[in-house]
C-alpha positions in Angstrom: 17.3 141.6 -22.8 13.9 141.8 -25.2 10.9 139.9 -23.2 8.4 138.2 -25.5 5.0 138.1 -24.3 3.2 134.6 -24.4 -0.3 136.3 -24.2 -2.5 136.2 -27.6 -3.4 139.5 -29.2 -6.8 140.6 -28.7 -9.2 140.3 -31.6 -10.6 143.4 -33.1 -14.1 142.4 -31.7 -13.2 142.4 -28.1 -12.0 145.8 -28.1 -15.8 146.9 -28.0 -16.0 145.5 -24.5 -13.8 148.0 -22.5 -13.6 151.5 -22.0 -16.3 154.4 -21.0 -19.7 154.6 -22.9 -18.4 157.2 -25.0 -15.3 155.2 -26.1 -17.7 152.2 -26.8 -20.2 154.2 -28.6 -17.4 155.7 -31.1 -16.0 152.0 -31.7 -19.5 150.5 -32.1 -20.0 153.5 -34.9 -16.9 152.7 -36.6 -17.6 148.8 -36.7 -21.0 149.6 -38.1 -19.6 151.8 -40.9 -17.0 148.9 -41.4 -19.5 146.0 -41.7 -21.8 148.3 -43.8 -19.2 148.8 -46.1 -18.2 145.0 -46.2 -21.9 144.0 -46.8 -22.1 146.6 -49.8 -18.8 145.0 -51.6 -20.2 141.3 -51.0 -23.6 142.0 -52.2 -22.5 143.4 -55.7 -20.7 140.3 -56.7 -20.7 140.1 -60.5 -21.8 143.5 -61.2 -20.0 147.0 -61.4 -18.3 147.7 -58.1 -19.6 150.2 -55.8 -17.7 152.9 -54.3 -18.2 153.9 -50.7 -17.7 157.4 -49.5 -17.7 158.0 -45.6 -18.4 161.3 -44.0 -16.2 161.1 -41.0 -15.4 163.8 -39.1 -12.2 164.4 -36.7 -10.3 161.3 -35.4 -13.0 159.0 -37.4 -15.9 160.3 -35.2 -19.2 161.3 -36.9 -19.4 164.5 -38.4 -22.5 166.8 -39.0 -25.1 166.2 -41.3 -27.6 163.2 -41.7 -26.0 161.1 -44.4 -23.2 159.0 -43.2 -22.1 157.3 -46.1 -22.9 157.2 -50.0 -22.5 154.5 -52.3 -22.0 155.1 -55.9 -21.4 153.3 -59.1 -21.7 153.5 -62.8 -24.9 152.6 -64.6 -23.8 151.0 -67.9 -27.4 150.3 -69.1 -28.8 151.9 -71.9 -30.9 154.9 -71.4 -33.1 157.3 -73.3 -31.8 160.1 -71.3 -28.4 159.4 -72.0 -27.2 157.9 -75.4 -23.8 157.2 -74.0 -23.4 154.2 -71.9 -21.8 154.9 -68.6 -22.1 158.6 -68.3 -24.8 157.7 -65.7 -24.7 156.7 -61.8 -26.7 154.8 -59.3 -26.7 156.7 -55.9 -27.4 155.1 -52.4 -27.6 157.5 -49.5 -26.8 155.6 -46.5 -27.1 156.2 -42.7 -25.5 153.9 -40.5 -27.0 152.6 -37.0 -24.6 150.6 -34.7 -25.5 148.9 -31.2 -28.4 150.5 -29.6 -28.8 153.5 -31.4 -32.0 154.6 -31.9 -33.8 154.4 -35.7 -34.2 158.0 -37.3 -37.6 159.7 -36.4 -40.0 160.5 -38.9 -38.5 164.4 -39.1 -34.8 162.5 -39.5 -36.5 160.4 -42.4 -38.0 163.5 -44.0 -34.7 164.8 -43.8 -33.2 162.1 -45.7 -35.8 162.1 -48.3 -35.2 165.5 -49.0 -31.5 165.1 -49.4 -32.2 162.0 -51.8 -34.3 164.4 -53.9 -32.0 167.5 -54.0 -29.3 165.0 -55.4 -31.2 162.7 -57.5 -30.0 159.7 -55.6 -31.7 156.4 -56.2 -32.4 155.0 -52.6 -31.9 156.0 -49.1 -30.7 153.2 -46.5 -30.8 152.7 -43.1 -28.1 150.3 -42.2 -28.2 148.6 -38.7 -25.4 146.8 -37.2 -25.5 145.1 -33.7 -22.5 142.8 -32.4 -23.0 139.0 -32.9 -26.1 139.6 -35.1 -26.7 140.0 -38.9 -26.4 143.6 -40.3 -29.9 144.6 -41.5 -30.8 147.4 -44.2 -34.0 148.9 -44.5 -35.0 150.9 -47.7 -36.3 154.3 -46.2 -39.2 155.5 -45.5 -39.7 152.1 -44.3 -38.1 151.1 -41.0 -40.0 147.9 -40.3 -39.1 145.6 -43.2 -35.5 144.6 -43.4 -34.4 144.1 -47.0 -31.7 142.2 -48.4 -28.5 144.1 -49.1 -28.3 142.2 -52.7 -31.7 143.8 -53.7 -30.4 147.2 -52.7 -26.7 146.6 -54.0 -26.9 143.6 -56.2 -26.9 143.7 -59.9 -27.1 146.7 -61.9 -30.6 147.3 -63.1 -30.9 145.8 -66.8 -32.3 147.7 -69.6 -35.5 145.8 -69.3 -36.2 147.0 -65.7 -35.3 150.3 -66.5 -38.0 150.7 -69.1 -40.3 148.9 -67.1 -39.9 151.6 -64.3 -39.9 154.8 -66.5 -43.4 153.1 -68.2 -44.5 152.6 -64.7 -43.7 156.5 -63.9 -45.4 157.8 -67.0 -48.5 156.1 -66.1 -48.7 156.8 -62.6 -47.9 160.5 -63.3 
């Protein structure tokens, strides 16, 4: 005879409560990555969709290296650098912090900026998720002022903004 339990199923969020500190940290890190992906996908409504790549190690744990995720999408704006629309990409490097994880040190931020320059990425973002709180994004190297995800992952840059950015870079250089 089969016995059916009348107990309700636990929600995924209650799974964060039990276990050893290491198990809690792993679950928190997984939730932080999941919530970051959700935020990216819901911040880019109406534009070209971001593709998010996770760099997980064995069994979904963190892997070596400073970058946890990459968000990439095609840039369909006209460009002086390339006459074919859709050939260029927007690339955002992401480091994810969950729970009580410390923010990156100044040396870590320097590493992230170096990786950004090496791969010609557009931005480096620190995503911080704490259970029961709003997920915060920081545009590195600034770790004090949170930035709305829609400003980072929102609509693709228009041709006008790209031209203005190029003009600013020319006058500054």
